[in-house]
N, CA, C and O of each residue as an XYZ file, in Angstrom:
492
protein
N     -26.199     32.555     -8.948
C     -25.489     33.029    -10.464
C     -24.789     31.775    -11.001
O     -25.020     31.249    -12.090
N     -23.766     31.310     -9.944
C     -23.082     30.226    -10.417
C     -23.125     28.974     -9.223
O     -22.931     29.212     -8.031
N     -23.416     27.595     -9.770
C     -23.912     26.768     -8.753
C     -22.717     25.880     -8.783
O     -22.237     25.477     -9.842
N     -22.175     25.537     -7.443
C     -20.868     24.408     -7.479
C     -21.682     23.593     -6.623
O     -22.443     24.010     -5.749
N     -21.405     22.084     -7.026
C     -22.015     21.180     -6.159
C     -20.966     19.961     -6.455
O     -20.837     19.514     -7.594
N     -20.116     19.385     -5.170
C     -19.656     18.330     -5.527
C     -20.212     17.357     -4.701
O     -21.034     17.694     -3.849
N     -19.726     15.682     -4.899
C     -20.425     15.023     -4.795
C     -19.615     13.387     -4.462
O     -18.475     13.464     -4.920
N     -19.762     12.539     -4.076
C     -18.803     11.223     -4.534
C     -18.300     11.166     -3.300
O     -17.453     10.275     -3.356
N     -18.341     11.741     -1.869
C     -17.405     11.276     -0.710
C     -18.054     10.131     -0.045
O     -19.263      9.911     -0.116
N     -17.135      9.350      0.660
C     -17.433      8.384      1.288
C     -16.656      7.658      2.131
O     -15.655      8.308      2.430
N     -16.697      6.323      2.770
C     -15.831      5.544      3.609
C     -14.922      4.984      2.849
O     -15.545      4.419      1.950
N     -13.845      4.831      2.713
C     -13.070      3.688      1.836
C     -11.776      3.333      2.624
O     -11.059      4.130      3.229
N     -11.611      1.983      2.503
C     -10.165      1.899      3.350
C      -9.272      2.036      2.654
O      -9.383      1.882      1.438
N      -7.966      2.414      3.336
C      -6.982      2.736      2.963
C      -6.156      2.017      1.796
O      -6.017      0.794      1.800
N      -5.670      2.746      0.904
C      -4.889      1.841     -0.363
C      -6.387      1.691     -1.380
O      -6.290      1.266     -2.531
N      -7.377      1.988     -0.946
C      -8.649      2.010     -2.107
C      -8.768      3.691     -2.719
O      -8.221      4.778     -2.534
N      -9.714      3.169     -3.441
C      -9.987      4.720     -4.794
C     -11.168      4.910     -4.557
O     -11.951      4.014     -4.241
N     -11.488      6.260     -4.696
C     -12.700      6.859     -4.563
C     -12.601      8.079     -5.755
O     -11.622      8.770     -6.040
N     -13.769      8.091     -6.261
C     -13.866      9.461     -7.434
C     -14.752     10.574     -6.951
O     -15.839     10.210     -6.504
N     -14.466     12.005     -6.958
C     -15.668     12.837     -6.655
C     -15.868     13.509     -7.849
O     -15.016     13.554     -8.735
N     -17.269     14.184     -7.929
C     -16.935     14.921     -8.998
C     -17.908     16.223     -8.526
O     -18.607     16.303     -7.516
N     -17.748     17.031     -9.406
C     -17.966     18.406     -9.251
C     -18.257     19.176    -10.447
O     -17.612     19.577    -11.416
N     -19.800     19.260     -9.919
C     -20.749     20.424    -11.275
C     -20.982     21.649    -11.267
O     -21.504     22.138    -10.265
N     -20.725     22.284    -12.145
C     -20.689     23.769    -12.355
C     -21.896     24.254    -13.459
O     -21.915     23.882    -14.632
N     -22.882     25.146    -12.847
C     -23.684     25.489    -13.588
C     -24.007     26.919    -13.558
O     -23.450     27.451    -12.598
N     -24.814     27.861    -14.367
C     -25.347     28.972    -14.269
C     -24.614     30.135    -14.526
O     -24.880     31.221    -14.012
N     -23.561     29.904    -15.423
C     -22.456     30.856    -15.524
C     -21.845     30.158    -16.582
O     -22.177     29.078    -17.070
N     -20.544     31.199    -16.996
C     -19.856     31.089    -18.269
C     -18.613     30.608    -17.181
O     -18.582     31.028    -16.024
N     -17.677     29.735    -17.699
C     -16.364     29.420    -16.808
C     -15.574     29.642    -17.854
O     -14.641     28.841    -17.809
N     -15.499     30.397    -18.839
C     -14.351     30.482    -19.718
C     -13.553     31.356    -19.431
O     -13.899     32.535    -19.493
N     -12.259     30.984    -19.036
C     -10.823     31.563    -18.631
C     -11.139     31.448    -17.024
O     -10.545     32.376    -16.476
N     -11.735     30.787    -16.225
C     -11.917     29.908    -15.168
C     -11.200     28.951    -14.747
O     -10.963     28.049    -15.550
N     -10.755     28.878    -13.644
C     -10.088     27.767    -12.933
C     -11.073     26.809    -12.097
O     -12.154     27.317    -11.802
N     -10.793     25.241    -11.600
C     -11.630     24.764    -11.062
C     -10.435     23.965    -10.141
O      -9.315     23.738    -10.597
N     -10.866     23.578     -8.765
C      -9.781     23.409     -7.863
C     -10.546     22.580     -6.963
O     -11.723     22.884     -6.763
N      -9.993     21.480     -6.337
C     -10.255     20.772     -5.251
C      -9.229     21.119     -3.906
O      -8.005     20.986     -3.941
N     -10.057     21.619     -2.657
C      -9.091     21.759     -1.581
C     -10.010     20.896     -0.360
O     -11.205     20.660     -0.183
N      -9.057     20.661      0.171
C      -9.807     19.752      1.601
C      -9.074     20.361      2.676
O      -7.932     20.819      2.718
N     -10.298     20.232      3.834
C     -10.074     20.662      5.158
C     -10.525     19.392      6.359
O     -11.589     18.776      6.420
N      -9.455     19.286      7.142
C      -9.435     18.045      8.064
C      -9.895     18.840      9.395
O      -9.618     20.039      9.438
N     -10.537     18.288     10.417
C     -11.259     19.236     11.608
C      -9.511     19.833     12.498
O      -8.738     18.961     12.893
N      -9.252     20.944     12.630
C      -8.851     21.527     13.163
C      -7.453     22.181     12.651
O      -6.493     22.689     13.231
N      -7.782     21.936     11.323
C      -6.775     22.236     10.315
C      -7.147     23.015      9.376
O      -8.274     22.791      8.934
N      -6.298     24.257      8.711
C      -6.685     24.895      7.452
C      -7.019     24.627      6.164
O      -6.418     23.668      5.680
N      -7.629     25.065      5.613
C      -7.903     24.386      4.083
C      -6.907     24.246      3.641
O      -6.068     25.094      3.944
N      -6.582     23.358      2.908
C      -5.437     23.550      1.813
C      -5.614     22.668      0.251
O      -6.369     21.720      0.032
N      -4.768     23.254     -0.590
C      -5.087     23.091     -2.014
C      -4.531     21.478     -2.299
O      -3.514     20.896     -1.921
N      -5.431     21.143     -2.956
C      -5.319     19.763     -3.277
C      -4.915     19.485     -4.715
O      -3.925     18.784     -4.923
N      -5.701     20.050     -5.834
C      -5.539     19.814     -7.107
C      -6.479     20.838     -7.656
O      -7.522     21.247     -7.146
N      -5.773     21.270     -9.098
C      -6.728     22.429     -9.593
C      -6.351     22.212    -11.131
O      -5.237     21.758    -11.394
N      -7.229     22.516    -12.131
C      -7.145     22.421    -13.788
C      -7.863     23.973    -14.122
O      -8.890     24.487    -13.677
N      -7.211     24.286    -14.751
C      -7.533     25.362    -15.706
C      -8.597     24.981    -16.712
O      -8.600     23.957    -17.394
N      -9.404     25.844    -16.709
C     -11.060     25.479    -17.446
C     -10.788     25.819    -18.736
O     -11.477     25.333    -19.633
N      -9.690     26.749    -19.037
C      -9.826     26.794    -20.715
C      -8.489     26.555    -21.155
O      -8.454     26.404    -22.376
N      -7.143     26.449    -20.478
C      -5.969     26.252    -21.032
C      -6.080     24.431    -21.129
O      -6.075     23.848    -22.214
N      -6.170     23.769    -19.895
C      -6.094     22.393    -19.713
C      -5.247     21.586    -19.352
O      -5.052     20.402    -19.626
N      -4.419     22.787    -18.287
C      -3.219     22.311    -17.382
C      -3.842     21.917    -15.774
O      -4.908     22.238    -15.248
N      -3.118     21.393    -15.451
C      -3.291     20.285    -14.157
C      -2.280     20.854    -13.133
O      -1.149     21.148    -13.519
N      -2.571     20.987    -12.103
C      -1.659     21.383    -10.737
C      -1.878     20.507     -9.665
O      -3.067     20.421     -9.359
N      -1.153     19.871     -9.038
C      -1.355     18.940     -7.552
C      -0.599     19.192     -6.297
O       0.555     19.621     -6.288
N      -1.092     18.992     -5.552
C      -0.102     19.364     -4.176
C       0.775     18.195     -4.235
O       0.394     17.168     -4.798
N       1.961     18.290     -3.670
C       2.807     17.110     -3.265
C       2.471     16.152     -2.934
O       2.850     15.030     -3.271
N       1.411     16.588     -1.950
C       0.984     15.317     -1.241
C       0.351     14.440     -1.609
O       0.260     13.377     -0.994
N      -0.394     14.768     -3.012
C      -1.310     14.084     -3.524
C      -0.765     13.436     -5.476
O      -1.224     12.636     -6.291
N       0.475     14.429     -5.405
C       0.650     14.382     -6.685
C       1.293     12.765     -6.954
O       2.261     12.338     -6.324
N       0.529     11.947     -8.051
C       1.006     10.815     -8.135
C      -0.289      9.776     -8.071
O      -0.636      8.854     -8.810
N      -0.817     10.308     -6.919
C      -2.287      9.604     -6.477
C      -3.331      9.966     -6.881
O      -4.238      9.147     -7.031
N      -3.503     11.308     -7.173
C      -4.867     11.937     -7.450
C      -4.648     12.207     -8.889
O      -3.574     12.239     -9.490
N      -6.128     12.440     -9.445
C      -6.125     13.160    -11.105
C      -7.060     14.163    -10.950
O      -8.103     13.954    -10.329
N      -6.871     14.937    -11.311
C      -8.097     16.154    -11.796
C      -8.635     15.840    -13.442
O      -7.913     15.881    -14.438
N      -9.716     15.605    -13.415
C     -10.247     15.427    -15.080
C     -11.782     16.376    -15.192
O     -12.865     16.423    -14.609
N     -11.060     17.076    -16.356
C     -12.582     18.353    -16.400
C     -13.390     17.566    -17.742
O     -12.934     16.797    -18.588
N     -14.768     18.103    -17.544
C     -15.375     17.896    -18.719
C     -15.783     19.331    -19.359
O     -16.922     19.605    -18.982
N     -15.351     20.137    -20.030
C     -16.174     20.938    -20.334
C     -17.534     21.227    -20.850
O     -18.382     22.033    -20.469
N     -17.524     20.423    -21.746
C     -18.987     20.216    -22.557
C     -20.264     20.087    -21.190
O     -21.156     20.885    -20.903
N     -19.959     18.970    -20.654
C     -20.880     18.789    -19.419
C     -20.543     19.783    -17.864
O     -21.158     19.709    -16.800
N     -19.522     20.556    -18.166
C     -19.281     21.470    -16.776
C     -19.314     20.356    -15.516
O     -20.040     20.479    -14.529
N     -18.454     19.329    -15.730
C     -17.828     18.808    -14.602
C     -16.397     18.053    -14.422
O     -15.906     17.294    -15.258
N     -15.854     18.389    -13.236
C     -15.067     18.135    -12.978
C     -14.715     16.690    -11.642
O     -15.360     16.527    -10.607
N     -13.736     15.989    -12.038
C     -13.607     14.825    -11.410
C     -12.660     14.776    -10.552
O     -11.906     15.660    -10.958
N     -12.147     14.292     -9.548
C     -11.043     14.116     -8.688
C     -10.974     12.766     -8.596
O     -11.877     12.283     -7.912
N     -10.053     11.855     -9.146
C     -10.286     10.548     -9.087
C      -8.940     10.181     -8.074
O      -7.757     10.229     -8.413
N      -9.466      9.818     -6.785
C      -7.917      9.552     -5.906
C      -8.023      7.989     -5.779
O      -8.988      7.227     -5.721
N      -6.075      7.725     -5.749
C      -5.989      6.563     -5.893
C      -4.703      6.194     -4.752
O      -3.850      6.998     -4.377
N      -4.812      4.949     -4.386
C      -3.874      5.023     -3.280
C      -3.975      5.955     -2.127
O      -3.147      6.809     -1.809
N      -5.383      5.605     -1.401
C      -5.706      6.607     -0.312
C      -5.162      6.263      1.038
O      -5.202      5.118      1.487
N      -4.653      7.282      1.671
C      -4.194      7.433      3.404
C      -5.151      7.718      3.854
O      -6.127      8.209      3.285
N      -4.984      7.381      5.238
C      -5.961      7.853      6.430
C      -5.917      9.387      6.255
O      -6.870     10.160      6.339
N      -4.154      9.781      5.900
C      -4.156     11.601      6.123
C      -5.155     12.173      5.130
O      -5.385     13.381      5.186
N      -5.792     11.389      4.193
C      -6.361     12.278      3.000
C      -7.751     12.472      3.519
O      -8.540     13.112      2.824
N      -8.127     11.988      4.660
C      -9.677     12.133      5.383
C      -9.744     13.768      5.525
O      -8.899     14.528      5.999
N     -10.734     13.990      5.090
C     -11.363     15.580      5.287
C     -12.602     16.009      4.177
O     -12.965     15.377      3.185
N     -12.937     16.861      4.524
C     -13.901     17.459      3.653
C     -13.569     18.056      2.474
O     -13.034     19.156      2.613
N     -13.696     17.730      1.527
C     -13.228     17.932      0.143
C     -14.342     19.336     -0.725
O     -15.567     19.304     -0.842
N     -13.686     20.093     -1.057
C     -14.546     21.406     -1.588
C     -14.137     21.778     -2.706
O     -13.010     22.275     -2.708
N     -14.759     21.696     -3.829
C     -14.895     22.229     -5.318
C     -14.618     23.843     -5.139
O     -15.003     24.380     -4.101
N     -14.071     24.474     -5.970
C     -14.193     25.675     -6.285
C     -13.730     26.155     -7.612
O     -12.953     25.608     -8.395
N     -14.459     27.461     -7.726
C     -14.385     27.948     -9.172
C     -13.869     29.244     -9.218
O     -14.384     30.073     -8.468
N     -12.969     29.578     -9.937
C     -12.803     31.453    -10.135
C     -11.733     31.718    -11.409
O     -11.459     30.859    -12.246
N     -11.252     32.921    -11.386
C     -10.520     32.898    -12.062
C      -9.183     33.811    -11.720
O      -8.376     34.223    -12.553
N      -9.149     34.023    -10.308
C      -7.559     34.550     -9.680
C      -6.336     33.863     -9.931
O      -6.190     32.894    -10.676
N      -5.491     34.429     -9.265
C      -4.149     33.683     -9.036
C      -3.573     34.091     -7.878
O      -3.806     35.180     -7.356
N      -2.776     33.208     -7.420
C      -1.968     32.167     -7.761
C      -2.887     31.117     -7.826
O      -3.814     31.208     -7.021
N      -2.881     29.998     -8.678
C      -4.066     28.736     -8.512
C      -4.581     27.927     -7.158
O      -5.630     27.458     -6.715
N      -3.350     28.042     -6.822
C      -3.330     26.997     -5.721
C      -3.786     27.878     -4.379
O      -3.441     27.441     -3.281
N      -4.348     28.777     -4.433
C      -4.303     29.847     -3.119
C      -5.742     29.927     -3.237
O      -6.277     30.399     -4.241
N      -6.623     29.317     -1.879
C      -7.921     29.654     -2.118
C      -8.858     30.736     -2.492
O     -10.021     30.716     -2.892
N      -7.699     32.046     -2.153
C      -8.535     33.473     -2.246
C      -8.293     33.644     -3.928
O      -8.232     34.841     -4.207
N      -8.152     32.838     -5.017
C      -8.212     32.807     -5.946
C      -9.575     32.595     -6.568
O      -9.893     32.935     -7.707
N     -10.341     31.986     -5.672
C     -11.703     31.167     -6.620
C     -12.808     32.595     -5.549
O     -12.515     33.378     -4.645
N     -14.050     32.291     -6.297
C     -15.072     33.266     -6.266
C     -16.172     32.188     -5.555
O     -16.658     32.422     -4.448
N     -16.512     30.916     -6.380
C     -17.579     30.209     -6.219
C     -17.352     28.601     -5.300
O     -16.272     28.166     -5.702
N     -17.686     28.050     -4.722
C     -17.295     27.115     -3.447
C     -18.571     26.275     -3.280
O     -19.713     26.698     -3.097
N     -18.128     24.925     -3.385
C     -19.486     24.117     -3.078
C     -19.566     23.892     -1.214
O     -18.897     24.492     -0.373
N     -20.649     22.797     -0.990
C     -20.392     22.991      0.264
C     -19.663     21.602      0.920
O     -19.576     21.276      2.104
N     -19.278     21.057     -0.039
C     -18.207     19.844      0.658
C     -18.962     18.412      0.788
O     -20.120     18.089      1.052
N     -17.814     17.730      0.491
C     -18.248     16.271      0.665
C     -17.024     15.720      1.286
O     -15.893     16.090      0.972
N     -17.276     14.869      2.136
C     -17.002     13.785      3.183
C     -15.941     12.666      2.699
O     -16.366     11.692      2.078
N     -14.696     12.787      2.951
C     -14.076     11.704      2.564
C     -13.146     11.152      3.849
O     -12.201     11.768      4.342
N     -13.615      9.926      4.242
C     -12.851      9.549      5.108
C     -12.277      7.743      4.850
O     -12.924      6.753      4.510
N     -10.890      7.907      5.171
C     -10.124      6.565      4.584
C      -9.658      5.727      6.292
O      -8.818      6.097      7.114
N     -10.358      4.825      6.319
C      -9.930      3.841      7.541
C      -8.523      3.048      7.021
O      -8.196      2.710      5.884
N      -7.697      2.859      8.557
C      -6.692      2.223      8.316
C      -6.864      0.691      8.453
O      -5.913     -0.059      8.234
């Protein structure tokens, strides 16, 4: 029904920038939120950023606030994650998710997930 696909991962040096994109198709996202999560090896999946699909509000984890920016384009059903001043600790598989639950920073609030894209930040 709903297809969520993220892309744009790669290898970048510390201090560099990278932009991820997430496309959503196959359903209505009215009233649904979209978010970015990440998971490093041996660690639990953690919240990165979220944007309300209808309200336009954005939320960020403290670890990325001021460095990452989530941008949405509802007309094209695309959400971007602009990552600046990347650090080695940002290395993880990044997942895009869509859903309508709460709280917005909890992964259980999301019903649809992409397959993930690898981001590796070298020192």
